[in-house]
Structures are given as C-alpha cells and as structure tokens.
C-alpha positions in Angstrom: 16.8 -5.9 -9.7 16.7 -4.7 -13.2 14.7 -6.6 -16.0 16.4 -7.1 -19.4 15.1 -4.1 -21.3 12.4 -2.7 -19.0 15.0 0.9 -19.2 15.6 0.9 -23.3 12.1 1.1 -24.0 10.3 4.5 -23.6 8.4 4.8 -20.6 4.5 4.3 -20.8 1.9 7.4 -21.0 0.5 6.3 -17.5 4.1 6.1 -16.0 4.6 9.9 -17.3 1.4 11.0 -15.6 2.1 9.8 -12.8 5.6 10.8 -12.2 4.5 14.1 -13.2 2.7 14.9 -10.6 3.4 13.1 -7.6 6.9 11.7 -6.0 7.3 8.6 -3.5 9.0 9.6 -0.8 10.7 7.0 2.2 9.7 8.4 5.3 13.2 8.3 6.6 13.7 11.4 9.1 11.6 12.4 11.7 10.2 15.2 9.8 8.9 13.2 7.1 7.2 10.6 9.6 5.7 13.6 11.6 4.1 14.4 7.8 3.2 10.8 8.0 1.3 10.6 11.6 -0.2 13.7 10.8 -1.7 12.3 8.1 -3.2 8.8 9.7 -4.3 11.4 12.7 -6.5 13.3 10.1 -8.0 10.3 8.3 -7.8 7.6 11.0 -8.9 9.9 14.1 -11.1 12.8 12.5 -12.5 11.5 9.3 -12.6 8.2 9.8 -12.7 7.7 13.9 -12.1 4.2 14.2 -8.8 5.2 16.5 -9.6 7.4 19.7 -8.3 11.0 19.4 -8.0 11.5 23.0 -5.3 9.1 23.1 -3.5 11.3 20.0 -3.6 14.7 21.3 -0.6 15.8 19.7 -2.4 15.1 16.4 -0.5 12.6 15.2 -1.9 9.1 14.8 0.9 6.1 15.7 1.1 2.8 17.7 3.1 0.0 19.0 3.6 -1.2 15.8 5.5 1.4 14.3 8.7 0.8 16.3 9.0 -1.8 14.0 7.9 -0.5 10.7 9.1 1.2 7.4 6.9 4.1 6.4 6.4 5.7 3.0 4.6 9.2 1.6 3.8 10.3 -1.9 4.3 13.8 -2.6 2.3 16.1 -5.1 5.1 17.8 -6.4 3.6 20.8 -7.4 2.0 22.3 -4.1 4.3 19.7 -1.7 1.7 18.2 0.1 1.9 14.8 1.4 -1.1 13.1 -0.8 -0.9 9.7 0.7 1.2 6.9 3.0 1.5 3.8 4.0 3.6 1.4 6.4 4.9 -1.9 6.4 5.2 -3.5 9.6 8.2 -6.0 10.0 8.8 -9.2 11.3 10.5 -8.6 14.7 14.1 -9.8 14.1 14.9 -11.6 17.9 11.6 -12.5 18.2 10.0 -13.7 14.4 7.0 -15.6 16.5 5.7 -12.2 17.5 2.4 -11.8 16.1 1.7 -9.2 13.2 -1.5 -7.2 13.3 -3.6 -9.3 11.1 -2.8 -12.4 13.4 -3.9 -10.5 16.2 -6.9 -9.8 14.5 -7.8 -13.0 12.7 -6.4 -16.0 13.9 -9.8 -17.0 14.8 -11.3 -16.5 11.4 -8.4 -18.2 9.1 -9.4 -20.6 6.5 -8.3 -24.0 7.5 -6.3 -24.2 4.3 -4.6 -20.9 5.3 -2.7 -21.9 8.5 -0.5 -24.7 6.9 1.1 -21.8 4.3 1.3 -19.6 7.3 3.3 -22.1 9.4 5.7 -22.8 6.8 6.3 -19.0 6.0 10.1 -17.9 6.8 8.6 -15.3 9.0 11.9 -13.3 8.5 10.7 -12.5 5.2 7.4 -11.6 6.1 5.6 -8.4 6.7 2.2 -6.5 6.8 1.0 -3.8 4.6 -1.4 -1.2 6.8 -2.3 2.2 7.4 -2.7 3.2 3.9 -4.3 7.2 4.1 -4.8 9.1 1.0 -5.8 12.7 1.9 -9.1 14.2 1.8 -8.0 16.6 -0.7 -6.8 14.7 -3.1 -9.8 12.3 -2.7 -11.5 15.3 -3.2 -9.8 15.6 -6.8 -10.1 12.0 -7.3 -14.1 12.3 -7.2 -13.9 9.8 -4.4 -15.8 7.7 -2.2 -15.1 8.3 2.2 -13.3 5.3 2.2 -9.9 5.2 4.5 -8.0 4.1 1.7 -9.5 6.6 -1.1 -10.8 3.9 -3.4 -12.4 4.5 -6.6 -13.4 2.9 -9.5 -12.5 6.4 -11.6 -8.7 6.5 -12.4 -8.4 10.2 -13.8 -6.9 13.4 -11.5 -7.7 16.9 -11.7 -4.5 19.0 -10.7 -6.0 21.8 -10.7 -9.6 23.6 -9.6 -12.0 25.6 -11.5 -12.7 26.2 -14.9 -9.4 25.9 -15.4 -9.2 22.1 -14.2 -8.3 19.3 -16.5 -8.7 15.5 -16.3 -5.7 13.6 -16.6 -6.1 9.8 -17.4 -3.7 7.7 -15.2 -3.9 5.1 -12.4 -5.6 5.2 -9.0 -2.9 7.3 -6.9 -3.4 3.7 -4.5 -0.9 2.5 -7.3 1.3 4.9 -5.8 1.1 3.3 -2.5 1.4 -0.1 -3.7 5.0 1.1 -6.1 5.9 2.0 -2.2 5.0 -1.0 -1.0 7.4 -3.3 -3.6 10.0 -0.5 -2.9 10.0 -0.9 0.7 9.4 -4.8 0.8 13.1 -4.8 -1.8 14.7 -2.7 0.6 13.9 -5.1 3.3 14.4 -8.1 1.6 10.6 -9.1 1.9 9.3 -12.0 0.1 5.3 -12.3 1.4 3.1 -9.8 2.8 -0.2 -9.9 5.3 -2.9 -7.4 4.5 -6.3 -6.5 5.7 -7.7 -4.8 2.7 -11.2 -3.3 2.2 -13.5 -5.2 -0.5 -13.2 -2.2 -3.0 -9.5 -1.5 -2.8 -9.2 -5.4 -3.2 -11.4 -5.1 -6.8 -10.0 -1.8 -7.4 -6.0 -3.6 -7.3 -7.4 -6.6 -9.1 -8.5 -4.7 -12.4 -4.9 -3.3 -12.3 -3.5 -6.9 -12.3 -2.6 -6.8 -8.8 -4.5 -10.1 -6.9 -4.1 -10.6 -3.2 -5.4 -14.5 -2.1 -7.8 -14.0 0.7 -7.1 -16.6 3.6 -10.2 -15.9 5.6 -13.7 -14.4 5.2 -14.5 -10.4 6.0 -13.9 -9.4 9.6 -14.7 -6.4 11.2 -11.5 -4.8 12.0 -11.7 -0.8 10.7 -15.0 -1.9 9.0 -15.7 -5.0 7.0 -12.4 -6.0 5.5 -10.7 -9.3 4.1 -7.4 -11.1 5.0 -5.0 -11.7 2.5 -1.5 -13.4 2.3 0.3 -12.9 -0.9 4.1 -13.9 -2.2 5.4 -10.5 -3.3 7.2 -12.5 -6.8 3.9 -14.1 -7.6 1.7 -10.6 -7.3 4.4 -8.4 -9.4 4.9 -11.2 -11.9 1.0 -11.0 -12.1 1.0 -7.6 -12.6 3.3 -7.6 -15.7 1.8 -10.6 -17.5 -1.7 -8.6 -17.3 -0.7 -5.2 -17.4 2.4 -4.2 -18.2 2.1 -0.2 -18.0 0.9 -0.6 -14.3 3.9 -3.1 -14.2 6.5 0.1 -15.0 4.9 2.1 -12.2 4.9 -0.6 -9.4 8.6 -1.3 -10.0 9.4 1.9 -11.2 10.6 0.0 -14.5 12.0 -2.9 -13.7 14.2 -1.1 -10.6 12.6 -2.5 -7.5 11.6 -6.4 -8.1 11.2 -8.4 -4.8 13.3 -11.5 -4.8 11.9 -15.1 -5.7 10.9 -17.3 -3.1 10.5 -21.1 -2.9 7.4 -20.4 -0.6 4.2 -19.2 -3.1 0.9 -18.8 -1.7 -1.5 -21.3 -3.6 
C-alpha cells in the first residue's frame, strides 16, 4: 500500500542516514537463517544466558516457535555484518487456537479488560514479535546498556572506530527492527501484534511515536517484561501523526503499511 505523496517528497535526513549504513533483509534462506540463529545464540545463550547453551551445542539458538515464524535481519552495509535480528511468530493456520508465547507465559497475569479484546481477535491475523537481538559490537558502537535488544536513549551511531570516528545522528537501530516487523506483517497480512518487551524498549519506542498498549503488569520473562497487544494500523498511524520522519523508516516511505482492521485495540 503506497500512501499518496510519500514517494514524491524528498526522503528525510534520518531515512537517508539509516539506509546509508543498513539494509533490511528477509531471512528466507538457510544461510540467512543460520546468521539469525547464530546471533540469537550469542545474545540469548552467551551474553544473557536466558537460554541454556547446553541445549544448543551447535551455537545456534532456536525453539519450537521458529517452525511457525518468519525472520528478518538488519545488515551493516560496510562490513556485511548481521547487526540485529527479529522474528514474527505467526498463527498456526490449521489450529489458530494454538497459544502464542505470550499466552503461554502470561495468561494468568492479564488485565481483566484485556481478556475480551484477545477473545475477539481474528487469530489468523495475529502474530507475536519476539527474539529481538542486537549484536554486541553494535551495542558498543551505540554506547548502549547491556540489554538484549540493545536499548539506549542515545540515538547516534559511530560508523568508524578510533580518532576518525564520527558520530552520526539518526534513530536507534531498533527502528530498523521495527521496520522489519512492519514489512513481515504486511507480507503475512497480520493486523495485530502480541509482544513481551523490556520497559526500557517500550519507553524508547514511545519517544519515536511507537505505542504498544499494556495488557498485563510487569512479568518475569527473560527479566522483567511488559505484555502488550497492539493493532498494527493504529501503531503505524500514530507514528505518522507524531513522527513523520520515523514513519518513513518504519514503512519505507509508505511501501509497507499494515492493513486497516475493524478490531482496534483500545
């Protein structure tokens, strides 16, 4: 879906900056998936041992949900390195009542008012955002805290090391991952997102106009996390209203816009 005028106006500075240094690549081959799983192993088994490395002796982290997921990586153009990755767990098309990871972990914690929203969803159109992972090397370059998603309030990136390093101001690499989520959702005709996110990540996303409504209090799940549920069209529309420059990155200047739904999340 192309929004009128989005491709006729010059791209914003942040859009140009992001695409000068990074590209978003669907992990749709065995070689690309191997890169994703290797990064996830480094982040989830080594740096933050939420998963048992003894269960992944091949140095690749994966679980049962990957069989019904699509994956995307963010590649650094100059080095060719896999800078970050994310997956979208899709509905079980044959058995849509099959639980998502959030439901497995958080059902007993849900707010009462959230339960009817979830019950009314068309589960063929729901997916869960998960396994956001940012390479430690890029977290260092971004001057970031040691978190799984590489979250920081700082929105600059240093493309070089040493005395020739220059600080380039543009939004966080997590925005590239969010753009990947939007692309996968449009491709898979997904209208709603479950996610269990770090509070720091949610705060950063809100800074860029990206709002995920909470559906439960903080829960212990790979650390303290907030369960959320959002209508994709509402989230992306909110970005356009608050931060058109960020909307350009997230939708690739209107090329990827989630389908409108009659089931908005309140």
